[in-house]
A tleap script that builds the chain and sets N, CA, C and O, in Angstrom:
source leaprc.protein.ff14SB
mol = sequence {
  NMET ALA GLU PRO ARG LEU GLN GLN THR ARG
  LEU GLN ALA VAL GLN SER ARG VAL GLY GLY
  SER LEU LEU SER GLN LEU ARG GLU SER TRP
  ARG ALA ALA SER LEU SER LEU LEU SER LEU
  LEU ILE GLY PHE TYR LEU ALA GLN ASN ILE
  THR ALA MET LEU LEU VAL ARG PHE GLN GLY
  GLY ARG PRO MET LEU VAL LEU ALA LEU VAL
  LEU LEU PHE GLU LEU VAL VAL ARG LEU ARG
  THR ARG LEU ILE SER GLY PRO ALA PRO LEU
  GLY TRP VAL MET ALA ASP ASN PHE ARG ILE
  GLY ALA THR TYR ALA MET VAL PHE GLU ALA
  PHE LYS LEU GLY CTHR
}
set mol.1.N position { 0.839 -1.159 0.000 }
set mol.1.CA position { 0.000 0.000 0.000 }
set mol.1.C position { 0.895 1.237 0.000 }
set mol.1.O position { 1.902 1.284 0.707 }
set mol.2.N position { 0.528 2.218 -0.782 }
set mol.2.CA position { 1.322 3.446 -0.912 }
set mol.2.C position { 1.073 4.363 0.278 }
set mol.2.O position { -0.029 4.428 0.822 }
set mol.3.N position { 2.130 5.066 0.664 }
set mol.3.CA position { 2.014 6.026 1.765 }
set mol.3.C position { 1.219 7.237 1.305 }
set mol.3.O position { 1.380 7.681 0.168 }
set mol.4.N position { 0.365 7.780 2.162 }
set mol.4.CA position { -0.384 8.976 1.755 }
set mol.4.C position { 0.559 10.168 1.597 }
set mol.4.O position { 1.525 10.311 2.347 }
set mol.5.N position { 0.274 10.998 0.637 }
set mol.5.CA position { 1.087 12.177 0.359 }
set mol.5.C position { 0.742 13.279 1.349 }
set mol.5.O position { -0.433 13.569 1.576 }
set mol.6.N position { 1.771 13.896 1.944 }
set mol.6.CA position { 1.557 14.951 2.916 }
set mol.6.C position { 1.336 16.280 2.218 }
set mol.6.O position { 1.840 16.520 1.121 }
set mol.7.N position { 0.569 17.137 2.879 }
set mol.7.CA position { 0.340 18.462 2.331 }
set mol.7.C position { 1.609 19.288 2.410 }
set mol.7.O position { 2.415 19.121 3.326 }
set mol.8.N position { 1.781 20.176 1.451 }
set mol.8.CA position { 2.915 21.092 1.459 }
set mol.8.C position { 2.523 22.323 2.279 }
set mol.8.O position { 1.825 23.209 1.787 }
set mol.9.N position { 2.973 22.367 3.518 }
set mol.9.CA position { 2.651 23.479 4.397 }
set mol.9.C position { 3.861 24.403 4.512 }
set mol.9.O position { 4.949 24.087 4.029 }
set mol.10.N position { 3.654 25.549 5.160 }
set mol.10.CA position { 4.770 26.476 5.355 }
set mol.10.C position { 5.837 25.854 6.244 }
set mol.10.O position { 7.031 26.047 6.016 }
set mol.11.N position { 5.407 25.107 7.256 }
set mol.11.CA position { 6.374 24.451 8.125 }
set mol.11.C position { 7.197 23.421 7.349 }
set mol.11.O position { 8.409 23.316 7.534 }
set mol.12.N position { 6.533 22.676 6.492 }
set mol.12.CA position { 7.239 21.694 5.667 }
set mol.12.C position { 8.245 22.395 4.751 }
set mol.12.O position { 9.350 21.890 4.555 }
set mol.13.N position { 7.880 23.543 4.190 }
set mol.13.CA position { 8.785 24.287 3.314 }
set mol.13.C position { 9.990 24.809 4.091 }
set mol.13.O position { 11.116 24.764 3.594 }
set mol.14.N position { 9.760 25.303 5.302 }
set mol.14.CA position { 10.868 25.802 6.126 }
set mol.14.C position { 11.798 24.658 6.500 }
set mol.14.O position { 13.019 24.807 6.462 }
set mol.15.N position { 11.222 23.520 6.860 }
set mol.15.CA position { 12.044 22.370 7.221 }
set mol.15.C position { 12.891 21.898 6.040 }
set mol.15.O position { 14.057 21.549 6.221 }
set mol.16.N position { 12.332 21.882 4.862 }
set mol.16.CA position { 13.107 21.441 3.703 }
set mol.16.C position { 14.201 22.448 3.359 }
set mol.16.O position { 15.290 22.053 2.943 }
set mol.17.N position { 13.924 23.762 3.528 }
set mol.17.CA position { 14.967 24.766 3.264 }
set mol.17.C position { 16.096 24.659 4.267 }
set mol.17.O position { 17.266 24.728 3.890 }
set mol.18.N position { 15.761 24.489 5.559 }
set mol.18.CA position { 16.794 24.370 6.589 }
set mol.18.C position { 17.589 23.091 6.377 }
set mol.18.O position { 18.815 23.097 6.490 }
set mol.19.N position { 16.916 22.014 6.077 }
set mol.19.CA position { 17.610 20.756 5.806 }
set mol.19.C position { 18.526 20.861 4.607 }
set mol.19.O position { 19.649 20.359 4.634 }
set mol.20.N position { 18.056 21.509 3.557 }
set mol.20.CA position { 18.892 21.708 2.371 }
set mol.20.C position { 20.088 22.586 2.666 }
set mol.20.O position { 21.181 22.350 2.151 }
set mol.21.N position { 19.889 23.596 3.491 }
set mol.21.CA position { 20.982 24.484 3.867 }
set mol.21.C position { 22.040 23.739 4.673 }
set mol.21.O position { 23.238 23.904 4.441 }
set mol.22.N position { 21.592 22.921 5.618 }
set mol.22.CA position { 22.540 22.151 6.421 }
set mol.22.C position { 23.301 21.138 5.574 }
set mol.22.O position { 24.504 20.950 5.755 }
set mol.23.N position { 22.605 20.492 4.659 }
set mol.23.CA position { 23.285 19.529 3.790 }
set mol.23.C position { 24.274 20.219 2.861 }
set mol.23.O position { 25.346 19.679 2.591 }
set mol.24.N position { 23.930 21.400 2.371 }
set mol.24.CA position { 24.864 22.106 1.492 }
set mol.24.C position { 26.106 22.541 2.255 }
set mol.24.O position { 27.201 22.572 1.693 }
set mol.25.N position { 25.945 22.882 3.547 }
set mol.25.CA position { 27.116 23.243 4.341 }
set mol.25.C position { 28.000 22.027 4.601 }
set mol.25.O position { 29.221 22.160 4.687 }
set mol.26.N position { 27.409 20.860 4.726 }
set mol.26.CA position { 28.217 19.662 4.917 }
set mol.26.C position { 28.955 19.279 3.644 }
set mol.26.O position { 30.026 18.675 3.701 }
set mol.27.N position { 28.388 19.625 2.502 }
set mol.27.CA position { 29.019 19.291 1.229 }
set mol.27.C position { 30.102 20.278 0.826 }
set mol.27.O position { 30.863 20.005 -0.103 }
set mol.28.N position { 30.192 21.432 1.509 }
set mol.28.CA position { 31.200 22.426 1.181 }
set mol.28.C position { 32.592 21.888 1.474 }
set mol.28.O position { 32.766 20.883 2.163 }
set mol.29.N position { 33.570 22.587 0.931 }
set mol.29.CA position { 34.938 22.189 1.221 }
set mol.29.C position { 35.292 22.580 2.650 }
set mol.29.O position { 34.652 23.442 3.253 }
set mol.30.N position { 36.315 21.932 3.173 }
set mol.30.CA position { 36.744 22.241 4.532 }
set mol.30.C position { 37.252 23.668 4.627 }
set mol.30.O position { 37.112 24.317 5.663 }
set mol.31.N position { 37.836 24.151 3.554 }
set mol.31.CA position { 38.359 25.515 3.544 }
set mol.31.C position { 37.230 26.512 3.732 }
set mol.31.O position { 37.344 27.425 4.551 }
set mol.32.N position { 36.148 26.356 2.992 }
set mol.32.CA position { 35.030 27.289 3.086 }
set mol.32.C position { 34.344 27.193 4.444 }
set mol.32.O position { 33.992 28.214 5.036 }
set mol.33.N position { 34.157 25.991 4.933 }
set mol.33.CA position { 33.495 25.814 6.227 }
set mol.33.C position { 34.333 26.381 7.364 }
set mol.33.O position { 33.803 27.041 8.258 }
set mol.34.N position { 35.640 26.127 7.335 }
set mol.34.CA position { 36.488 26.625 8.418 }
set mol.34.C position { 36.623 28.140 8.359 }
set mol.34.O position { 36.651 28.789 9.405 }
set mol.35.N position { 36.707 28.722 7.162 }
set mol.35.CA position { 36.771 30.181 7.056 }
set mol.35.C position { 35.467 30.828 7.507 }
set mol.35.O position { 35.484 31.900 8.112 }
set mol.36.N position { 34.353 30.193 7.220 }
set mol.36.CA position { 33.065 30.720 7.677 }
set mol.36.C position { 32.974 30.705 9.194 }
set mol.36.O position { 32.542 31.681 9.807 }
set mol.37.N position { 33.379 29.599 9.794 }
set mol.37.CA position { 33.341 29.496 11.252 }
set mol.37.C position { 34.336 30.450 11.905 }
set mol.37.O position { 34.031 31.064 12.927 }
set mol.38.N position { 35.517 30.573 11.320 }
set mol.38.CA position { 36.507 31.493 11.872 }
set mol.38.C position { 36.025 32.941 11.805 }
set mol.38.O position { 36.241 33.706 12.745 }
set mol.39.N position { 35.381 33.321 10.716 }
set mol.39.CA position { 34.892 34.699 10.613 }
set mol.39.C position { 33.795 34.960 11.640 }
set mol.39.O position { 33.702 36.063 12.179 }
set mol.40.N position { 32.975 33.971 11.913 }
set mol.40.CA position { 31.945 34.115 12.951 }
set mol.40.C position { 32.586 34.327 14.322 }
set mol.40.O position { 32.184 35.223 15.065 }
set mol.41.N position { 33.571 33.513 14.653 }
set mol.41.CA position { 34.223 33.618 15.957 }
set mol.41.C position { 35.066 34.878 16.077 }
set mol.41.O position { 35.104 35.489 17.145 }
set mol.42.N position { 35.742 35.281 15.007 }
set mol.42.CA position { 36.541 36.503 15.033 }
set mol.42.C position { 35.636 37.723 15.168 }
set mol.42.O position { 35.981 38.671 15.874 }
set mol.43.N position { 34.489 37.712 14.506 }
set mol.43.CA position { 33.535 38.808 14.655 }
set mol.43.C position { 33.059 38.932 16.089 }
set mol.43.O position { 32.958 40.039 16.619 }
set mol.44.N position { 32.769 37.812 16.718 }
set mol.44.CA position { 32.350 37.831 18.123 }
set mol.44.C position { 33.463 38.359 19.014 }
set mol.44.O position { 33.227 39.208 19.873 }
set mol.45.N position { 34.668 37.860 18.813 }
set mol.45.CA position { 35.804 38.241 19.655 }
set mol.45.C position { 36.129 39.726 19.515 }
set mol.45.O position { 36.279 40.429 20.515 }
set mol.46.N position { 36.238 40.200 18.281 }
set mol.46.CA position { 36.587 41.601 18.063 }
set mol.46.C position { 35.501 42.543 18.553 }
set mol.46.O position { 35.800 43.563 19.174 }
set mol.47.N position { 34.260 42.219 18.287 }
set mol.47.CA position { 33.174 43.097 18.724 }
set mol.47.C position { 33.080 43.138 20.238 }
set mol.47.O position { 32.790 44.188 20.812 }
set mol.48.N position { 33.316 42.028 20.882 }
set mol.48.CA position { 33.262 42.012 22.333 }
set mol.48.C position { 34.374 42.876 22.915 }
set mol.48.O position { 34.137 43.629 23.860 }
set mol.49.N position { 35.576 42.782 22.371 }
set mol.49.CA position { 36.691 43.574 22.885 }
set mol.49.C position { 36.562 45.045 22.513 }
set mol.49.O position { 36.837 45.917 23.337 }
set mol.50.N position { 36.151 45.328 21.292 }
set mol.50.CA position { 36.033 46.722 20.857 }
set mol.50.C position { 34.919 47.428 21.618 }
set mol.50.O position { 35.096 48.564 22.059 }
set mol.51.N position { 33.780 46.774 21.776 }
set mol.51.CA position { 32.702 47.425 22.522 }
set mol.51.C position { 33.089 47.619 23.978 }
set mol.51.O position { 32.716 48.627 24.578 }
set mol.52.N position { 33.821 46.688 24.559 }
set mol.52.CA position { 34.251 46.850 25.957 }
set mol.52.C position { 35.199 48.035 26.079 }
set mol.52.O position { 35.111 48.792 27.046 }
set mol.53.N position { 36.109 48.213 25.117 }
set mol.53.CA position { 37.036 49.338 25.168 }
set mol.53.C position { 36.325 50.658 24.887 }
set mol.53.O position { 36.578 51.653 25.566 }
set mol.54.N position { 35.450 50.676 23.904 }
set mol.54.CA position { 34.801 51.925 23.534 }
set mol.54.C position { 33.720 52.335 24.524 }
set mol.54.O position { 33.466 53.528 24.689 }
set mol.55.N position { 33.085 51.386 25.179 }
set mol.55.CA position { 32.055 51.731 26.153 }
set mol.55.C position { 32.644 52.438 27.363 }
set mol.55.O position { 31.951 53.221 28.012 }
set mol.56.N position { 33.897 52.182 27.679 }
set mol.56.CA position { 34.546 52.866 28.783 }
set mol.56.C position { 34.836 54.318 28.405 }
set mol.56.O position { 34.728 55.213 29.244 }
set mol.57.N position { 35.200 54.550 27.151 }
set mol.57.CA position { 35.548 55.904 26.703 }
set mol.57.C position { 34.321 56.780 26.510 }
set mol.57.O position { 34.386 57.978 26.786 }
set mol.58.N position { 33.214 56.231 26.050 }
set mol.58.CA position { 32.000 56.995 25.786 }
set mol.58.C position { 30.981 56.712 26.889 }
set mol.58.O position { 30.104 55.864 26.726 }
set mol.59.N position { 31.098 57.411 27.991 }
set mol.59.CA position { 30.214 57.132 29.118 }
set mol.59.C position { 28.750 57.392 28.784 }
set mol.59.O position { 27.901 56.548 29.071 }
set mol.60.N position { 28.436 58.536 28.186 }
set mol.60.CA position { 27.041 58.844 27.890 }
set mol.60.C position { 26.615 58.410 26.510 }
set mol.60.O position { 25.426 58.432 26.194 }
set mol.61.N position { 27.565 58.014 25.678 }
set mol.61.CA position { 27.250 57.714 24.292 }
set mol.61.C position { 27.126 56.251 23.964 }
set mol.61.O position { 27.253 55.870 22.801 }
set mol.62.N position { 26.882 55.425 24.946 }
set mol.62.CA position { 26.767 53.987 24.692 }
set mol.62.C position { 25.659 53.651 23.692 }
set mol.62.O position { 25.897 52.889 22.755 }
set mol.63.N position { 24.465 54.194 23.867 }
set mol.63.CA position { 23.425 53.866 22.881 }
set mol.63.C position { 23.782 54.332 21.470 }
set mol.63.O position { 23.469 53.652 20.492 }
set mol.64.N position { 24.430 55.481 21.365 }
set mol.64.CA position { 24.803 55.988 20.041 }
set mol.64.C position { 25.883 55.119 19.394 }
set mol.64.O position { 25.862 54.895 18.184 }
set mol.65.N position { 26.815 54.636 20.196 }
set mol.65.CA position { 27.859 53.764 19.675 }
set mol.65.C position { 27.269 52.463 19.155 }
set mol.65.O position { 27.613 52.020 18.059 }
set mol.66.N position { 26.404 51.860 19.916 }
set mol.66.CA position { 25.784 50.601 19.497 }
set mol.66.C position { 24.886 50.839 18.285 }
set mol.66.O position { 24.847 50.013 17.374 }
set mol.67.N position { 24.161 51.965 18.268 }
set mol.67.CA position { 23.330 52.288 17.116 }
set mol.67.C position { 24.174 52.456 15.857 }
set mol.67.O position { 23.784 51.991 14.785 }
set mol.68.N position { 25.322 53.113 15.974 }
set mol.68.CA position { 26.197 53.287 14.818 }
set mol.68.C position { 26.703 51.944 14.298 }
set mol.68.O position { 26.766 51.727 13.087 }
set mol.69.N position { 27.061 51.046 15.209 }
set mol.69.CA position { 27.532 49.727 14.785 }
set mol.69.C position { 26.418 48.915 14.123 }
set mol.69.O position { 26.651 48.239 13.121 }
set mol.70.N position { 25.222 48.982 14.677 }
set mol.70.CA position { 24.094 48.249 14.096 }
set mol.70.C position { 23.757 48.818 12.713 }
set mol.70.O position { 23.454 48.058 11.793 }
set mol.71.N position { 23.805 50.134 12.560 }
set mol.71.CA position { 23.549 50.744 11.249 }
set mol.71.C position { 24.621 50.343 10.238 }
set mol.71.O position { 24.314 50.116 9.068 }
set mol.72.N position { 25.863 50.257 10.676 }
set mol.72.CA position { 26.931 49.808 9.788 }
set mol.72.C position { 26.687 48.370 9.320 }
set mol.72.O position { 26.858 48.055 8.142 }
set mol.73.N position { 26.290 47.514 10.243 }
set mol.73.CA position { 26.012 46.121 9.879 }
set mol.73.C position { 24.810 46.026 8.939 }
set mol.73.O position { 24.805 45.224 8.005 }
set mol.74.N position { 23.803 46.842 9.190 }
set mol.74.CA position { 22.626 46.840 8.319 }
set mol.74.C position { 22.993 47.326 6.916 }
set mol.74.O position { 22.455 46.833 5.925 }
set mol.75.N position { 23.895 48.279 6.836 }
set mol.75.CA position { 24.362 48.765 5.542 }
set mol.75.C position { 25.065 47.659 4.758 }
set mol.75.O position { 24.901 47.546 3.543 }
set mol.76.N position { 25.847 46.848 5.463 }
set mol.76.CA position { 26.531 45.728 4.803 }
set mol.76.C position { 25.510 44.733 4.256 }
set mol.76.O position { 25.673 44.217 3.150 }
set mol.77.N position { 24.467 44.466 5.024 }
set mol.77.CA position { 23.435 43.526 4.576 }
set mol.77.C position { 22.711 44.075 3.351 }
set mol.77.O position { 22.497 43.350 2.379 }
set mol.78.N position { 22.335 45.348 3.394 }
set mol.78.CA position { 21.626 45.957 2.256 }
set mol.78.C position { 22.498 45.983 1.019 }
set mol.78.O position { 22.013 45.747 -0.087 }
set mol.79.N position { 23.777 46.267 1.191 }
set mol.79.CA position { 24.697 46.291 0.059 }
set mol.79.C position { 24.818 44.906 -0.565 }
set mol.79.O position { 24.841 44.767 -1.788 }
set mol.80.N position { 24.896 43.894 0.273 }
set mol.80.CA position { 25.020 42.529 -0.252 }
set mol.80.C position { 23.782 42.123 -1.035 }
set mol.80.O position { 23.890 41.518 -2.102 }
set mol.81.N position { 22.608 42.453 -0.510 }
set mol.81.CA position { 21.392 42.034 -1.205 }
set mol.81.C position { 21.217 42.782 -2.524 }
set mol.81.O position { 20.579 42.271 -3.444 }
set mol.82.N position { 21.774 43.981 -2.623 }
set mol.82.CA position { 21.689 44.728 -3.890 }
set mol.82.C position { 22.669 44.196 -4.929 }
set mol.82.O position { 22.352 44.145 -6.117 }
set mol.83.N position { 23.855 43.802 -4.484 }
set mol.83.CA position { 24.907 43.404 -5.417 }
set mol.83.C position { 24.857 41.932 -5.804 }
set mol.83.O position { 25.181 41.579 -6.937 }
set mol.84.N position { 24.459 41.081 -4.885 }
set mol.84.CA position { 24.518 39.638 -5.116 }
set mol.84.C position { 23.114 39.073 -5.202 }
set mol.84.O position { 22.293 39.284 -4.309 }
set mol.85.N position { 22.845 38.362 -6.270 }
set mol.85.CA position { 21.596 37.606 -6.372 }
set mol.85.C position { 21.976 36.153 -6.632 }
set mol.85.O position { 22.704 35.846 -7.576 }
set mol.86.N position { 21.487 35.295 -5.806 }
set mol.86.CA position { 21.852 33.883 -5.915 }
set mol.86.C position { 22.806 33.519 -4.797 }
set mol.86.O position { 22.895 34.231 -3.797 }
set mol.87.N position { 23.515 32.424 -4.956 }
set mol.87.CA position { 24.434 32.005 -3.894 }
set mol.87.C position { 25.583 33.003 -3.738 }
set mol.87.O position { 26.181 33.439 -4.722 }
set mol.88.N position { 25.876 33.349 -2.505 }
set mol.88.CA position { 26.908 34.342 -2.225 }
set mol.88.C position { 28.294 33.714 -2.286 }
set mol.88.O position { 28.476 32.567 -1.878 }
set mol.89.N position { 29.270 34.460 -2.793 }
set mol.89.CA position { 30.645 33.961 -2.766 }
set mol.89.C position { 31.179 33.890 -1.331 }
set mol.89.O position { 30.561 34.411 -0.403 }
set mol.90.N position { 32.306 33.254 -1.168 }
set mol.90.CA position { 32.868 33.008 0.157 }
set mol.90.C position { 33.157 34.310 0.899 }
set mol.90.O position { 32.970 34.365 2.115 }
set mol.91.N position { 33.599 35.344 0.219 }
set mol.91.CA position { 33.890 36.616 0.871 }
set mol.91.C position { 32.661 37.227 1.516 }
set mol.91.O position { 32.728 37.740 2.633 }
set mol.92.N position { 31.534 37.173 0.810 }
set mol.92.CA position { 30.298 37.718 1.377 }
set mol.92.C position { 29.771 36.851 2.517 }
set mol.92.O position { 29.201 37.367 3.478 }
set mol.93.N position { 29.957 35.553 2.415 }
set mol.93.CA position { 29.549 34.658 3.504 }
set mol.93.C position { 30.377 34.959 4.749 }
set mol.93.O position { 29.854 34.974 5.863 }
set mol.94.N position { 31.674 35.199 4.552 }
set mol.94.CA position { 32.526 35.543 5.687 }
set mol.94.C position { 32.118 36.881 6.291 }
set mol.94.O position { 32.102 37.028 7.513 }
set mol.95.N position { 31.788 37.859 5.445 }
set mol.95.CA position { 31.343 39.161 5.954 }
set mol.95.C position { 30.035 39.015 6.734 }
set mol.95.O position { 29.861 39.644 7.777 }
set mol.96.N position { 29.125 38.195 6.234 }
set mol.96.CA position { 27.870 37.957 6.947 }
set mol.96.C position { 28.114 37.272 8.287 }
set mol.96.O position { 27.509 37.644 9.292 }
set mol.97.N position { 28.991 36.282 8.307 }
set mol.97.CA position { 29.281 35.585 9.559 }
set mol.97.C position { 29.981 36.507 10.549 }
set mol.97.O position { 29.723 36.433 11.750 }
set mol.98.N position { 30.861 37.373 10.058 }
set mol.98.CA position { 31.506 38.356 10.921 }
set mol.98.C position { 30.452 39.278 11.532 }
set mol.98.O position { 30.504 39.594 12.720 }
set mol.99.N position { 29.501 39.703 10.709 }
set mol.99.CA position { 28.431 40.583 11.176 }
set mol.99.C position { 27.556 39.877 12.211 }
set mol.99.O position { 27.184 40.477 13.220 }
set mol.100.N position { 27.231 38.629 11.972 }
set mol.100.CA position { 26.395 37.871 12.911 }
set mol.100.C position { 27.115 37.704 14.246 }
set mol.100.O position { 26.511 37.884 15.303 }
set mol.101.N position { 28.402 37.362 14.203 }
set mol.101.CA position { 29.169 37.225 15.438 }
set mol.101.C position { 29.274 38.533 16.201 }
set mol.101.O position { 29.159 38.548 17.427 }
set mol.102.N position { 29.491 39.633 15.485 }
set mol.102.CA position { 29.603 40.936 16.146 }
set mol.102.C position { 28.268 41.371 16.733 }
set mol.102.O position { 28.227 41.920 17.834 }
set mol.103.N position { 27.188 41.135 16.019 }
set mol.103.CA position { 25.869 41.494 16.543 }
set mol.103.C position { 25.550 40.673 17.787 }
set mol.103.O position { 25.012 41.201 18.761 }
set mol.104.N position { 25.873 39.409 17.758 }
set mol.104.CA position { 25.649 38.563 18.931 }
set mol.104.C position { 26.470 39.065 20.115 }
set mol.104.O position { 25.983 39.067 21.246 }
set mol.105.N position { 27.710 39.491 19.868 }
set mol.105.CA position { 28.555 39.997 20.954 }
set mol.105.C position { 27.965 41.266 21.552 }
set mol.105.O position { 27.996 41.448 22.769 }
set mol.106.N position { 27.426 42.149 20.707 }
set mol.106.CA position { 26.829 43.382 21.227 }
set mol.106.C position { 25.576 43.087 22.049 }
set mol.106.O position { 25.369 43.685 23.105 }
set mol.107.N position { 24.757 42.182 21.576 }
set mol.107.CA position { 23.556 41.818 22.331 }
set mol.107.C position { 23.943 41.142 23.642 }
set mol.107.O position { 23.326 41.392 24.677 }
set mol.108.N position { 24.937 40.311 23.601 }
set mol.108.CA position { 25.426 39.642 24.804 }
set mol.108.C position { 25.971 40.647 25.804 }
set mol.108.O position { 25.724 40.528 27.004 }
set mol.109.N position { 26.720 41.647 25.313 }
set mol.109.CA position { 27.258 42.694 26.173 }
set mol.109.C position { 26.124 43.516 26.798 }
set mol.109.O position { 26.186 43.859 27.979 }
set mol.110.N position { 25.105 43.827 26.021 }
set mol.110.CA position { 23.971 44.576 26.542 }
set mol.110.C position { 23.244 43.745 27.601 }
set mol.110.O position { 22.784 44.292 28.603 }
set mol.111.N position { 23.138 42.455 27.393 }
set mol.111.CA position { 22.511 41.577 28.379 }
set mol.111.C position { 23.303 41.568 29.681 }
set mol.111.O position { 22.723 41.588 30.766 }
set mol.112.N position { 24.642 41.538 29.568 }
set mol.112.CA position { 25.468 41.546 30.767 }
set mol.112.C position { 25.348 42.862 31.518 }
set mol.112.O position { 25.363 42.877 32.749 }
set mol.113.N position { 25.227 43.981 30.779 }
set mol.113.CA position { 25.113 45.287 31.419 }
set mol.113.C position { 23.704 45.566 31.924 }
set mol.113.O position { 23.503 46.442 32.764 }
set mol.114.N position { 22.743 44.831 31.419 }
set mol.114.CA position { 21.363 45.016 31.839 }
set mol.114.C position { 20.685 46.190 31.165 }
set mol.114.O position { 19.772 46.794 31.729 }
set mol.115.N position { 21.133 46.521 29.943 }
set mol.115.CA position { 20.519 47.640 29.210 }
set mol.115.C position { 19.815 47.147 27.984 }
set mol.115.O position { 19.239 47.942 27.241 }
savepdb mol mol.pdb
quit
């Protein structure tokens, strides 16, 4: 007896996209995967250290500093979506991972400060 066909729902579509994304990352070369992971970790490390140093210097300007960094990251995202259509080259993937790591570090720092 044949298995009944499942409906194509939004959840099913999201699951297939995430699964396809994970499988494509496993099929990548070790060079691309390691550079992507390194850019993520370096973005986290640098943003955590830079924000810690700059937050001490700008006592009243903490929100403005974080806003400027978030706007810079948003500009990078908008620029990438305008220039690249389709699969992104390794340089843009590294820039995105650097941005994700830095944004996570800023949110983590804000959580630690309670702001």
